[in-house]
C-alpha positions in Angstrom: -216.7 -71.7 67.6 -217.5 -75.4 66.9 -218.9 -76.4 63.6 -222.3 -77.4 65.1 -222.7 -74.1 66.9 -221.7 -72.3 63.7 -224.3 -74.2 61.7 -226.9 -73.3 64.3 -226.0 -69.7 64.1 -226.1 -69.7 60.3 -229.5 -71.3 60.1 -230.9 -68.5 62.3 -229.3 -65.8 60.1 -230.5 -67.0 56.7 -230.6 -64.3 54.1 -228.2 -61.9 56.0 -224.8 -60.8 54.9 -223.4 -62.4 58.1 -224.8 -65.7 56.8 -222.4 -65.6 53.8 -219.4 -65.0 56.0 -220.4 -67.7 58.5 -220.9 -70.2 55.7 -217.4 -69.4 54.4 -216.0 -69.9 58.0 -217.9 -73.2 58.4 -216.6 -74.4 55.0 -213.0 -73.4 56.0 -213.4 -75.3 59.3 -214.5 -78.5 57.4 -211.5 -78.2 55.0 -208.8 -78.2 57.8 -207.6 -81.7 58.7 -208.3 -82.6 62.3 -205.4 -84.5 64.0 -206.3 -87.7 65.8 -203.8 -89.6 68.0 -202.9 -93.1 67.1 -204.0 -94.2 70.6 -207.5 -92.8 70.0 -207.7 -94.4 66.5 -206.5 -97.8 67.7 -208.5 -97.6 71.0 -206.0 -99.7 72.9 -205.6 -102.3 70.2 -202.3 -103.2 68.4 -204.1 -103.2 65.0 -207.3 -101.9 63.4 -209.0 -102.6 60.1 -209.9 -99.6 58.0 -212.2 -99.7 55.0 -211.5 -97.1 52.3 -213.3 -97.1 49.0 -214.5 -100.7 49.5 -211.0 -101.9 50.2 -209.8 -103.3 53.6 -206.5 -102.0 55.1 -204.8 -103.0 58.3 -203.2 -100.3 60.5 -200.9 -101.8 63.1 -198.2 -100.9 65.6 -194.9 -102.7 65.2 -192.9 -104.1 68.1 -190.7 -100.9 67.7 -193.7 -98.6 68.0 -194.0 -97.6 64.4 -197.3 -97.5 62.4 -197.7 -99.7 59.4 -200.7 -99.6 56.9 -201.0 -102.6 54.7 -203.6 -103.6 52.1 
């Protein structure tokens, strides 16, 4: 079940015992890191700027196909 459909279900079941379990399931789904491919992240580019906590980082692919993250 996707997170959005789980939220829709839990909003309809407010106050029930199942709501408590569904909330725990939704929280668990949010805590699991979701993999993303480097191709999807870079979107066909060789490098991408990432802003984290107000700092800029550069994620790039080297000539040997490795990923490098620099500040």
